[in-house]
C-alpha positions, 0 to 999 in steps of 0.5 A: 396861497390867496391872491394879495393886493399890490400897488403898481407904479408906472416908471417913465424914462426921462422927458427928453427921451419921450417920456415913454413907460420903461417898466412898472414896479411893486414895492413889496415892503420886504427889505430883502426884495424891496421892488419887483419890476415888470416890462410894460407888456406884463402889466394890464393897461391902466390910467394914471401913474398908480393902480392897485391889482389883485395878484396871485404869486405861485412858484415865483410867477406873478399873475395879474388877476384884476384891477381893484379899488384901493379903498376896498 
């Protein structure tokens, strides 16, 4: 299977809890599995609240290959 490009969104805790990153999520578009969640250490560092990544999925494992420009 060829790698696909996914939008990764940063989700934060409530501001009174320090606003730290809790997890990242991908909205895959599937109704059966609409979101995929990752812990902060599983996602490469990026600036801002949203980034696009080329991701390879094999046997249920998600591998972040590289960050890409969303306009491509």
